[in-house]
N, C-alpha and C positions, 0 to 999 in steps of 0.2 A: 605544359611545354616549358623547358628552360628558357630563360631570357636570351635573346641574341647577344653575342659578344659585341662589345662596343669597339668600333674601328675609327682611327684617325688616319687619313690619307695625307701624306706630305708630298706636295708637288701636283700641279694640275696642267703640266705641259702635255706633250703627246703621250708619254708613259702613263701619267695619272689619269688623264681624260679618256684614253682609248684602252689601255691594257689592264687597268686596275679598277677604276670606279664602276664601270658597267658590270664587271664580274663579281665584285663585292656586293653590289646592289641586287644581283640575281641570286645571292646565296641566303636563304632564309635564316641560317644560323648566325649570320652577321648583320650588324646594323652600321651603316656608314653615317657616323654621327658628327664628323668634323672633317674639313678639308683645309689644308694650309697652303696658301699662296699669297705672295705679296703683290702680284700683278693685278691692277684694277680690272682689266678686261677679263682676265681669268677668274677673278673673284665673282664678277657678275655672271659669267658663264656657269661657274660651279653652283652658284645659288639658284640659278634658273633650272639647271638640270637636276639638282638634288636639294629641293627646298627644305627638307627636314634636317639637313646637315648645317652645322655652324661653320662659317668661313672665318678662319683665323689668319692673322697677319704674320705670325712668327712661329718658328719651331718651339721656342720656349713656352708658348701658350699651350702647345700640345703636351709637353712634358709635365706641365702643371695640372693637366686634366686627369680624369680617372678612366682612361681607355684601357681595354684589354689587349688590343692589337694595334701596332703602328705599322703602316705600309709606307715604305720609303721609296719614292720615285722622283728623286731630285737629281741635281747635277752630280756626276760621279764623285767630284772632289768632296762632297758632303757625306758620302755614304758611311764612312767609318765613324765620324763624329756623331752623326745623327743616330746611328745604330747603338753606339755606346750610350748616348743620352737616353734613348728609349728603354734599353735594357736596364739602365740605372734607375729609371722611373718605374720599373716593375712590369713593363709591357713585353709581350711577345712581339716578334718583328718579322715581317716579310720585307726583304731587301732586294732591290733591282740589281741586275748584273751591270758591271763587275762589282762584287760586294766590297772589294778593296783593290788597291793598286798593286799589291803583291800577295803571294801565297802566305808569307809571314804575317802580314797585316790581317789577312782573312782568318788565319788560325788564331790570332789574338782575339778576334771577335767571337769565334766559336768557343774559345776558352771562357770568355766573359759570360756568354750566354749560359754555358754549363754551370759556372759559378753562381749565377743568379737564379738558376732553375727555370729558365725561360727558353722558348723555342726561337731559333734564328733560322728562317726558311728562305733560301735564295729563290728568286723568281726566274726559273729556267723554263718558261712556258713553251718553248719550241720543242720540248720533248713530246708534246701532244699536237704537233702539226700533222696534217693529213698525209703529207709526203713522207715524213719520217716514220709515222706509225705504219704506213704501207710497207716501207722497206723493212722494218722490224718483223712484220707479219710474214712477209715472203721469205726472209732469211730464216725465221724460226720453222717454217714449213719444210726446210731441207731441199727445196726444189732447185736451189742454186749450187748444191754441193758445199764444199768448203769455201767460205768467203775469204778472199785474199786481198781485195782492194775495195775501198770505200772512197768515193769522190763526192764532194759537197761544195756547192758554189752559191754565193749570193753576189750577183753582179748588177750594178746600176750605172747609169750615166748621168753625172752631175757636173756640167762643164765649169760652173762657177761655185766655189766652196760657199756653203752657207755660213752666216754669222752665228756665233754662239759657241758654247764650250765643247760641243761634239767635234768641231773642227779646229779647235784651238791648238796652237803649237806649244803652249805652256805645259810642260810635263805634269805640273800639279793639277791641271784640269782633267787629266786622264781621258783626253780626247783620242780620236783616231779609230780606224775600223778594226784594228787587231783586238783591242779589248772591248769593242762594242759588238758588232755583228760576229766577229771572230770568236767571242766567248760562247755564242750559241753553237757555232760549228764545231768547236773543240768539245763542248759538252756532249753533243750528239755523237761525235766520232769515238770518244772514250766509252760512252754508253754502248755503242753499236759494236765496236771492234775490240774493246777490252783495254787493259792497262797499257800505257805508253812507255817505251824504253828509250826512245831518242827522238829528237826534234831537229829539223832543218828548215829554215825559213828565209824568205825574202820579204822584207817590210820596207816599202818604198813610199816616197812622196813624188807624184808625177805631175800634179797640176800647179801652174803658177797662179798667183804668187805663192810664196812659201806657205805651206799648209801642213797639217799633221798627216800621218800615214794614211794613204787612200788607196793603196793597191798592195795586197798581201797574198802570198802563197806559202802555205805551211805543209810540210810532209812529216807525218808521224809514222814511226815504226812501233809495232805492238808486240807484246809478249807472244801472241799467237803466231807471229811471223807475217801477219798481214800488214798492209800499209794503208794510211789515209792521206788523201791529197785534198787540201782545203783551200779555197780561193774566195777572197772578199775584195771587191773593187768598186770604187765609185767612178771608174773610167772604163767600164765594160760595155762598149758599144754593141757587141754581139754576145748576149748572155748565153752561156752554155746550159746544159741540163741542170736542174736543181740538184738531183741526186743520181749517181750511177753506182751500182753495186755489181761487182764481178766475183764469180765463184768458179770452182772447177767444173760445174755442170751447167753453167749458163750465166745470165746477167739480167739486171733490172735497170731500166732507165726511166726516170721521172722528170719530165720537162717542166710541169706546172708547179708553182709554189702554192703553199697553203693560203686560203682566202679569208681566214678568220679576222686578220687585221683589217682588211678592206671592208668586211661586213660591219665591224665595230665603228670604223671611221664613217661609214655611210649611215650610222645611226641605228643599225639593227641590234637587237638585244636578245640574249638567250631567254627562252620562256619554257616553263615546265611542260613537258609533253610535246614540245615543238622541235622538229629536227634542227640541228645546229652543226655547222662545220661540214656540210655536205658539198662536195665539189661538183661543178657542172659537167655535163657530158662533154667529151672532147679533151678531158684532162687525164685520161686513163694512163696508167703506167704501162710500159712495154716490157713484157717478160719473155725472154728468149731462152729456151732450153735446148740442150743437145743430147742426143741419144749416144749409145756406145759406138756408133759409126760416125759420130760428129755431124749428124744431120740435125739442122736446127728447125725448131717450130716456135711460132710466136703467138702470144696471147695478150690481149688488152685486159688489164686488171683495174677495175674501179678503185679509186683512192679511198682509204679508210676515212671515216668522219673525223674531223678535228675535234679535240676534246679539251680546249682551254677552260671551259666552265667547270671542269672537275677539280681544278686546283684549289680554289678557296673552300669548298666543302671539306676537302681533305685536310686543309689547315685547321678548320674549325673542329673537326673530329679529333685531330691530334691534340689540340689545346684542351678540349673538354674531356675526352676519353682516353687520352694517352696512346692513340693509334699512331701508325707510322706517318711521318711527314712526307709530302709529295716529292720533296727534293732534300737530300741530306746535305748539310753544310760541308761535310767532309768531301763530298763529291766536287764541290766548287773550289775547295782548297786544292784538290788534285787538278782541276781544270786550270787554275791559276799557276800551278807549277809548270804546266805545259805552255801557257801563254808567256810566263816569265822566261822559259827556255827559248821560246820563239824569238822574243826580243833580244836575248843574248846571242842566239844563233845569227840573227841578222846583223847585229853590231860587230860580232867577231868574224863573221864569214865562215863559220864552221858548224858541224853537227854537235849538238849538245846531248849528252846522255843523262838519263834520269835514274838515279839510284837512291832509294828503291823506285821501281816503276810507279807511275801515277795512274791510279785506277779508282773506280767508284766502288761504293759499298755494295754488298750483296742484296740488300733489300731496298735499294734506291729506286725512286720513281713509283 
């Protein structure tokens, strides 16, 4: 058997601890050999959870190592600099979203990776959420007819803003929900509905004291003629359905959100041969179909199993065997064009056109 690829994980906050380390450790083709964090409590936690991994104080110690893959799950403001350093050190890179503050900066990283002959793989794990996979499956079946509307919502209620960079008002910190959770919703919308031709957005701050954007609505128009309506809020006392898909022959509504994050937070780990990402009874999607006389019938559809654990094996295969990456960096450059347009739309109070349209590559995902 070939030796596992050596991995250094930068960051052991929520992202590193929950979204990355357990999935890296569950991948036989990868070896989590080092974790970078300055926080003493997180250092102790990382050492206890992964005793075989060295715990490093600085990113510079990572660049000096002989790792095959750097997984970067640090504050947004560090993403570009750390990815540049890792690529310069000859490592492949998995990079949390948003990979950069603008589409231009993201394209610069993509060009650097190509020049270095290394992979730069954005971590868009919510392509493999149970709710989104179910919507994709039903849409592909043709049971909804022509899809003309995609609604996606992540709404939470957080009365007092948390401390830290995610809710920082400093633009350099890249905080706020538009580029955080909004990056997931835009990625799903472009994947589901196709290339985007125009963007109109409301990007607001509604909680005192002054905070970064915490209530966002974005409307996308697609080449197909369909529209996507995306909502992210930290002031959503009454959360709406996670996904609603409307077509000329019916619709699909999914109330429940994917449970993989909750499972990982609770300490559950993917195991070979053990079901993962299975949603409980009572979370079924509602499929409503209409016949030619506009008579409706409803079916409860079990949600697809979530598939986050498939991301890192695909990364390993792409590094070793040259297979397709699970997420193309060009896709996320397109996503950032949409996010940049949303910011511009909200600032100018007008719709912003995208020429050429922002779309994903044909072999993405």
